Each structure stands twice: as C-alpha cells, then as structure tokens.
Backbone bond lengths (Angstrom), bond angles and torsions (degrees), N, CA, C in turn:
res aa  C-N    CA-C-N  psi(-1)  N-CA   C-N-CA  omega(-1)  CA-C   N-CA-C  phi
1 R - - - 1.419 - - 1.536 107.69 -
2 T 1.325 120.98 -53.59 1.457 127.99 -174.00 1.467 113.09 -54.42
3 L 1.389 120.72 -45.32 1.382 125.05 177.87 1.561 115.12 -78.25
4 G 1.374 111.22 -33.62 1.425 116.09 -177.44 1.493 114.77 -64.69
5 L 1.222 117.61 -25.40 1.582 125.97 178.47 1.571 101.22 -68.68
6 D 1.217 125.39 -43.47 1.444 130.12 -168.67 1.675 103.69 -76.58
7 R 1.317 109.21 -39.28 1.529 113.44 -176.29 1.579 108.54 -66.55
8 A 1.290 118.05 -34.99 1.452 122.29 178.50 1.613 107.43 -70.79
9 R 1.264 120.68 -16.02 1.458 122.58 173.72 1.480 119.84 -95.11
10 A 1.473 113.53 8.17 1.354 124.36 174.03 1.613 111.92 58.45
11 P 1.302 112.93 66.27 1.422 116.36 168.24 1.455 119.68 -59.60
12 P 1.391 127.33 160.38 1.306 123.96 174.74 1.583 118.21 -48.05
13 R 1.235 118.35 138.56 1.476 122.17 -177.19 1.516 111.79 -66.43
14 Y 1.226 120.33 128.78 1.392 127.88 178.36 1.589 113.60 -48.69
15 A 1.312 113.16 -44.73 1.435 121.18 -173.39 1.733 107.38 -70.77
16 S 1.240 117.28 -15.21 1.433 119.87 178.69 1.566 113.77 -88.08
17 L 1.301 116.49 -7.12 1.561 114.61 -177.68 1.486 108.77 -88.50
18 P 1.307 112.05 143.62 1.459 119.18 -177.08 1.505 105.86 -62.00
19 R 1.500 113.07 150.83 1.490 118.47 178.59 1.446 109.88 -116.05
20 Q 1.355 111.30 154.02 1.436 123.36 170.61 1.551 109.23 -159.81
21 L 1.419 119.24 -176.70 1.401 120.06 166.86 1.484 108.75 -73.37
22 V 1.280 116.98 137.54 1.428 126.27 175.18 1.404 117.01 -121.03
23 H 1.284 124.03 147.02 1.424 127.86 -177.41 1.466 105.60 -71.18
24 G 1.425 121.04 -50.42 1.415 123.59 176.88 1.426 118.64 91.46
25 D 1.362 117.51 -2.84 1.483 119.72 -176.58 1.537 114.35 -162.88
26 A 1.382 109.43 41.48 1.524 118.27 177.81 1.488 106.00 -72.15
27 N 1.370 114.16 104.35 1.504 120.98 172.81 1.465 112.36 -144.61
28 D 1.266 125.11 178.84 1.406 127.02 -164.59 1.528 110.44 -70.29
29 E 1.400 112.19 -15.97 1.578 115.82 176.75 1.456 110.68 -82.36
30 N 1.364 117.04 -14.59 1.482 118.44 -171.18 1.495 114.22 -117.48
31 I 1.245 116.92 0.87 1.491 125.83 -176.04 1.606 107.46 -119.74
32 F 1.372 112.72 124.49 1.484 121.44 -178.86 1.493 107.89 -126.11
33 C 1.383 112.77 126.92 1.468 127.28 -174.95 1.466 109.21 -120.39
34 R 1.377 119.79 135.27 1.418 123.35 165.35 1.447 111.06 -149.70
35 R 1.344 111.59 149.60 1.478 120.09 -178.02 1.552 105.28 -91.84
36 E 1.441 111.90 127.13 1.290 120.81 179.39 1.591 115.72 -79.27
37 A 1.290 121.46 164.60 1.528 117.05 173.42 1.438 112.61 -54.02
38 S 1.204 115.36 -33.72 1.502 118.76 -176.04 1.519 112.22 -74.60
39 G 1.280 119.99 -9.72 1.438 123.41 175.70 1.552 107.74 100.57
40 A 1.346 118.65 -11.62 1.435 122.39 177.66 1.448 111.06 -76.61
41 W 1.425 114.02 161.99 1.411 116.80 -176.80 1.513 106.82 -102.86
42 A 1.313 119.42 136.59 1.453 127.41 174.01 1.577 105.00 -103.45
43 V 1.299 116.07 118.37 1.422 124.02 177.78 1.490 115.08 -118.22
44 A 1.352 116.99 128.07 1.467 119.08 176.43 1.563 111.52 -126.02
45 L 1.248 116.67 142.57 1.427 125.56 178.60 1.507 109.82 -115.09
46 I 1.270 120.11 124.56 1.506 124.91 175.73 1.491 109.62 -116.99
47 D 1.437 111.37 177.62 1.411 122.86 177.98 1.543 111.16 66.52
48 F 1.317 113.09 81.85 1.456 118.66 178.73 1.513 115.65 -101.71
49 G 1.398 112.10 34.37 1.560 119.20 -177.30 1.451 106.44 -75.69
50 D 1.323 121.23 -17.91 1.560 118.60 -178.23 1.557 108.92 -108.16
51 F 1.217 118.94 12.73 1.565 126.19 178.51 1.439 107.70 -56.29
52 V 1.277 118.95 122.33 1.467 126.40 177.83 1.430 113.63 -159.75
53 R 1.304 118.18 154.87 1.577 125.30 171.42 1.438 106.68 -75.46
54 S 1.313 117.14 118.95 1.543 124.47 -175.65 1.490 110.74 -155.04
55 A 1.366 115.19 -167.55 1.397 122.65 176.68 1.595 107.15 -63.65
56 R 1.304 117.88 131.32 1.485 117.62 -179.31 1.489 112.54 -61.90
57 V 1.364 121.66 -35.85 1.334 122.27 178.49 1.467 119.61 -66.03
58 F 1.250 112.93 -11.34 1.578 117.77 -175.79 1.647 105.72 -64.63
59 D 1.305 121.58 -40.92 1.476 119.61 -180.00 1.463 108.48 -56.79
60 L 1.329 124.84 -48.53 1.578 129.25 177.56 1.547 107.34 -55.01
61 A 1.342 115.41 -54.68 1.430 117.50 -177.20 1.587 114.07 -58.46
62 I 1.290 111.87 -40.14 1.480 116.81 178.67 1.599 108.86 -64.48
63 F 1.267 112.36 -49.59 1.441 116.92 177.07 1.542 109.01 -51.93
64 L 1.320 115.71 -56.18 1.534 119.82 -175.82 1.551 112.42 -57.77
65 A 1.404 113.20 -38.07 1.493 118.17 179.39 1.665 109.15 -53.88
66 Y 1.261 114.96 -33.33 1.558 114.71 179.23 1.520 109.20 -96.19
67 A 1.424 117.16 -39.52 1.542 116.15 -177.97 1.515 112.16 -63.14
68 L 1.233 117.51 -29.68 1.483 119.17 175.47 1.469 116.64 -74.58
69 F 1.166 122.55 -5.68 1.454 123.89 176.03 1.532 111.00 -54.40
70 D 1.228 122.10 141.01 1.533 124.91 -169.41 1.504 113.64 -75.62
71 G 1.314 118.81 -1.39 1.475 121.45 178.80 1.548 114.39 77.38
72 R 1.307 115.23 -3.25 1.561 114.31 173.65 1.497 112.10 -78.65
73 G 1.230 113.45 146.87 1.475 115.21 -177.69 1.515 116.97 -65.02
74 Q 1.318 114.49 174.67 1.361 119.77 -174.18 1.524 105.39 -96.92
75 N 1.409 117.92 138.49 1.341 124.22 174.76 1.415 110.60 -120.70
76 M 1.356 122.54 93.00 1.429 121.66 -173.73 1.436 115.81 -56.63
77 A 1.314 120.79 -25.54 1.463 120.14 177.47 1.596 116.82 -68.30
78 T 1.262 112.42 -20.44 1.477 118.83 -178.67 1.586 114.64 -105.22
79 L 1.258 108.37 12.41 1.592 116.25 -172.41 1.563 107.11 -59.91
80 L 1.223 119.87 -39.47 1.474 121.81 178.97 1.402 119.82 -87.34
81 A 1.375 112.94 -10.68 1.594 123.38 -179.74 1.506 107.71 -74.64
82 D 1.309 116.48 154.77 1.412 122.38 179.62 1.508 106.50 -78.91
83 A 1.412 114.36 134.94 1.468 118.80 172.63 1.405 110.50 -68.29
84 V 1.425 115.00 146.53 1.508 123.47 -179.06 1.602 103.35 -74.86
85 P 1.217 114.25 123.25 1.548 117.26 170.82 1.404 117.32 -52.64
86 D 1.355 126.25 132.21 1.385 126.38 178.78 1.491 109.10 -140.05
87 P 1.408 116.76 103.34 1.458 114.40 -173.21 1.606 110.98 -63.52
88 A 1.265 115.47 -35.74 1.521 121.55 -172.22 1.578 101.11 -62.39
89 A 1.355 121.67 -48.52 1.317 124.67 178.37 1.494 116.98 -56.41
90 A 1.317 113.52 -37.97 1.492 120.80 179.07 1.499 108.02 -68.29
91 L 1.265 119.28 -46.96 1.525 122.55 176.25 1.605 110.82 -55.29
92 E 1.225 114.31 -40.75 1.520 123.99 -177.53 1.615 104.84 -60.73
93 V 1.438 111.61 -46.55 1.431 115.26 179.50 1.419 110.84 -55.52
94 Q 1.370 119.02 -51.79 1.425 126.83 177.94 1.611 108.02 -49.24
95 R 1.290 111.82 -59.41 1.515 115.81 -172.82 1.570 112.24 -56.42
96 R 1.309 112.73 -43.55 1.570 116.90 177.88 1.509 113.29 -61.07
97 A 1.453 112.11 -42.92 1.445 118.28 -179.04 1.479 110.87 -59.71
98 C 1.346 115.83 -37.73 1.370 120.74 -179.93 1.459 116.93 -66.36
99 V 1.455 110.49 -42.51 1.425 119.65 178.38 1.613 109.66 -60.67
100 V 1.226 117.60 -48.47 1.497 122.71 -179.08 1.534 110.46 -67.11
101 A 1.261 119.92 -38.89 1.476 120.72 179.45 1.619 111.32 -70.57
102 K 1.290 112.20 -33.33 1.537 115.99 177.56 1.536 109.37 -68.89
103 G 1.370 120.71 -38.22 1.355 127.12 176.28 1.582 109.87 -63.86
104 Y 1.158 113.85 -54.60 1.510 124.75 179.77 1.632 104.85 -56.57
105 H 1.213 116.52 -51.86 1.531 118.70 -177.15 1.588 111.19 -58.48
106 A 1.290 116.69 -31.29 1.422 126.45 -175.00 1.541 108.73 -66.82
107 V 1.372 111.69 -31.04 1.451 116.29 -179.94 1.535 113.42 -103.46
108 C 1.319 118.26 -39.64 1.425 124.05 -177.78 1.603 103.83 -123.97
109 P 1.344 123.12 86.43 1.386 123.43 -174.74 1.611 109.88 -54.82
110 L 1.338 107.95 128.04 1.637 114.23 172.08 1.519 111.15 -93.30
111 T 1.298 111.34 154.86 1.458 117.59 -177.75 1.592 98.63 -91.38
112 R 1.368 115.55 157.17 1.451 120.76 -176.89 1.524 110.91 -54.13
113 A 1.305 120.03 -41.36 1.398 127.68 175.40 1.528 110.03 -52.10
114 E 1.327 118.64 -51.01 1.522 124.39 178.44 1.513 106.89 -58.13
115 V 1.289 119.92 -45.46 1.554 125.78 179.27 1.536 105.59 -54.70
116 D 1.315 118.56 -53.63 1.370 127.91 -172.46 1.480 111.21 -63.12
117 A 1.302 114.34 -27.46 1.462 117.96 -172.29 1.515 108.57 -85.42
118 L 1.259 119.75 -23.35 1.493 120.61 -172.64 1.513 119.18 -51.92
119 P 1.343 121.30 -42.10 1.429 111.48 -174.56 1.534 112.32 -74.58
120 T 1.396 118.93 -29.23 1.406 121.08 166.46 1.471 120.26 -59.06
121 L 1.491 111.46 -41.17 1.457 115.28 175.17 1.459 117.95 -71.59
122 I 1.336 111.74 -30.60 1.466 116.00 178.14 1.513 110.85 -67.49
123 K 1.409 118.77 -38.96 1.472 119.16 174.77 1.406 113.41 -75.78
124 A 1.300 122.82 -23.35 1.390 123.91 176.61 1.466 114.61 -68.78
125 R 1.450 114.69 -38.91 1.450 121.29 173.51 1.511 110.92 -68.38
126 N 1.235 123.68 -36.86 1.472 126.98 174.63 1.561 115.21 -63.21
127 C 1.407 112.20 -37.86 1.465 116.82 175.70 1.504 107.86 -68.29
128 Q 1.465 118.38 -40.66 1.449 117.66 176.60 1.494 115.32 -63.94
129 T 1.282 117.50 -38.06 1.525 125.20 173.20 1.541 112.40 -56.79
130 I 1.312 119.74 -44.50 1.326 124.23 175.29 1.528 118.06 -65.17
131 L 1.367 110.49 -46.39 1.455 119.68 177.65 1.581 113.17 -64.90
132 N 1.294 112.51 -44.29 1.539 116.74 176.40 1.476 112.43 -62.28
133 A 1.436 117.24 -38.43 1.432 119.18 177.64 1.605 111.18 -65.08
134 A 1.221 114.83 -45.18 1.465 120.53 176.06 1.420 114.36 -55.78
135 H 1.316 112.61 -48.95 1.552 116.87 -179.27 1.560 111.55 -65.75
136 G 1.332 114.97 -46.15 1.432 118.41 179.74 1.578 112.58 -64.16
137 F 1.242 119.28 -36.94 1.469 123.81 178.49 1.506 106.58 -68.69
138 K 1.330 121.09 -37.37 1.471 120.39 -178.62 1.598 106.94 -65.57
139 L 1.390 118.91 -37.43 1.399 120.74 179.37 1.448 113.48 -74.89
140 D 1.359 117.35 -29.99 1.440 124.72 -178.49 1.443 113.34 -150.70
141 P 1.310 123.69 103.33 1.438 126.24 -158.70 1.558 103.71 -82.24
142 D 1.202 121.03 53.90 1.463 126.33 174.58 1.524 109.50 -91.25
143 P 1.357 120.31 119.48 1.436 120.54 -167.65 1.647 107.45 -62.66
144 Y 1.213 124.42 -17.25 1.479 121.82 -178.74 1.350 110.26 -65.67
145 R 1.444 116.71 -28.82 1.515 118.06 -178.57 1.494 112.95 -64.12
146 L 1.367 115.76 -9.61 1.546 119.03 -178.89 1.415 111.04 -105.81
147 V 1.308 123.28 7.08 1.526 127.47 -167.98 1.544 112.53 -63.04
148 S 1.349 117.64 -26.19 1.502 120.96 176.51 1.602 111.68 -99.86
149 A 1.159 113.95 -14.23 1.520 117.12 -170.71 1.550 114.76 -64.94
150 E 1.380 119.53 -43.86 1.385 123.15 178.64 1.481 114.25 -65.96
151 P 1.402 117.07 -45.97 1.458 121.15 179.29 1.602 105.29 -63.67
152 A 1.241 120.87 -44.97 1.435 123.49 173.29 1.426 114.86 -51.20
153 K 1.200 120.39 -45.63 1.493 127.16 179.83 1.531 107.06 -68.11
154 R 1.316 122.63 -43.66 1.443 120.22 179.28 1.442 110.67 -62.48
155 L 1.532 117.07 -41.43 1.463 119.37 -174.53 1.596 108.57 -63.51
156 L 1.362 114.58 -41.58 1.447 119.64 172.52 1.513 116.46 -52.05
157 R 1.333 113.26 -41.09 1.450 116.80 -177.92 1.509 108.59 -75.26
158 Q 1.308 121.94 -36.86 1.402 123.28 175.28 1.498 115.89 -64.43
159 M 1.438 113.18 -33.96 1.404 116.77 -176.34 1.612 106.72 -79.20
160 E 1.243 115.48 -28.90 1.534 115.65 174.79 1.582 114.72 -63.39
161 M 1.400 114.38 -24.24 1.335 119.75 -178.63 1.662 108.04 -77.72
162 L 1.164 114.78 -23.72 1.604 114.70 -178.18 1.375 111.15 -71.41
163 D 1.404 117.76 150.76 1.436 126.76 166.79 1.409 108.15 -70.46
164 R 1.345 120.29 114.46 1.564 126.38 -177.23 1.472 113.56 -54.28
165 K 1.396 113.39 -42.75 1.510 118.99 -175.16 1.583 105.10 -73.92
166 K 1.204 120.41 -42.84 1.495 123.45 179.53 1.555 110.68 -59.19
167 F 1.298 110.94 -55.59 1.504 118.16 176.85 1.468 113.39 -49.79
168 R 1.339 121.26 -50.17 1.467 123.73 172.34 1.519 113.23 -57.91
169 A 1.295 118.81 -42.50 1.497 126.00 -179.57 1.515 106.68 -62.62
170 E 1.460 117.70 -42.60 1.468 113.78 -179.46 1.443 111.07 -75.95
171 L 1.292 122.50 -30.75 1.521 119.04 175.99 1.593 104.29 -68.06
172 R 1.255 125.14 -41.85 1.443 123.25 178.47 1.500 112.93 -58.13
173 R 1.339 118.62 -46.82 1.458 125.42 175.98 1.530 110.07 -56.34
174 A 1.306 113.70 -49.42 1.630 120.04 179.21 1.534 106.83 -52.18
175 C 1.340 114.57 -39.95 1.518 113.85 -173.20 1.525 112.87 -96.57
176 G 1.349 117.63 12.70 1.387 121.26 170.62 1.512 114.35 89.99
177 Y 1.457 117.11 5.12 1.410 119.57 171.47 1.576 114.66 -90.47
178 S 1.211 117.88 145.00 1.489 112.38 176.79 1.460 116.71 -100.97
C-alpha cells in the first residue's frame, strides 16, 4: 500500500536515474566518523556485501532511510501495533531529509529526477527493512533481528502524513531546483 500510492502518482522512472557503483547499506552500523587532531573529520565506510552497480541516488536514499529514524528506542512488544500519528514528527522528517539532501547535493549534485525519487526510495528501503526483519525473525527468533523494524515502521507512518507534492517541492528547493 505504501509504495502503491506513489506508483499511482508516476514517480521518476528507475531506468532514467544515473548509475554508478553504490555501497547499498550506508547506515549507522557501517559508517564510522572521528575528528582528527587537525579538526578534520575521518570517515570510514565498512561492509561492502551489498556493493553493486545501480542507481546513484540509492546510497542517499538508503542513508536517509536510517538517518531519519526518530531516535526513540525499539519496543518489540509494539512492533505490530500502529504507530501514533504525530504531524510535528512528520514535518521534522521532511526538514531533516531536506538538510541531508542539500548537503549531499553540494558534494555530489543530484539530478531533478533523483531528487524526485527520494521519497519513494526512502519508503522502499524501510519496507525492505521491515520485511527482512520479519523474515529473519521467523528463521531465528532473536529480538536483535527486529532492531530496525519499529523505527522503520514509524518513519513510514510519518512519511505517509506528509503532503507528497510539498515534500518533493521542499527537496527540490533544498537542492537548488525550483
């Protein structure tokens, strides 16, 4: 249902997005940052198990899918319960997505089609996170397998509250497109 709504609104075509090698799993468990004595940041990226040639914007969308989590802990007991809608949290998701997209665009310019694809791609990654967690938990009922599932579910609910056209317009504006 979450992705079907966007498909009906004709998101940019996958085939039109620029391609390159992508890491495929840029999340807080795979990125390490440290401030050097000089004040510069040292950044390391690990876990190249999902490294593949694909749409360039996928790395940003995957990063955002995790970076936009609300920071609240995971409560495994509520995993299947509906998240309580919070309009303020939804607007904060939009604001943070725009800040990150603007910074990314300043270093690695995005096409307008890539910018327009971001909301759908972020949601797709969160759907994948939830499905992978459920499948993994079914195979091995270790609660750790569900660690990202609840924040992903909350993010999907928050994104559903956003006006899609306004969200894309704000992302475009953040990246210098009118």
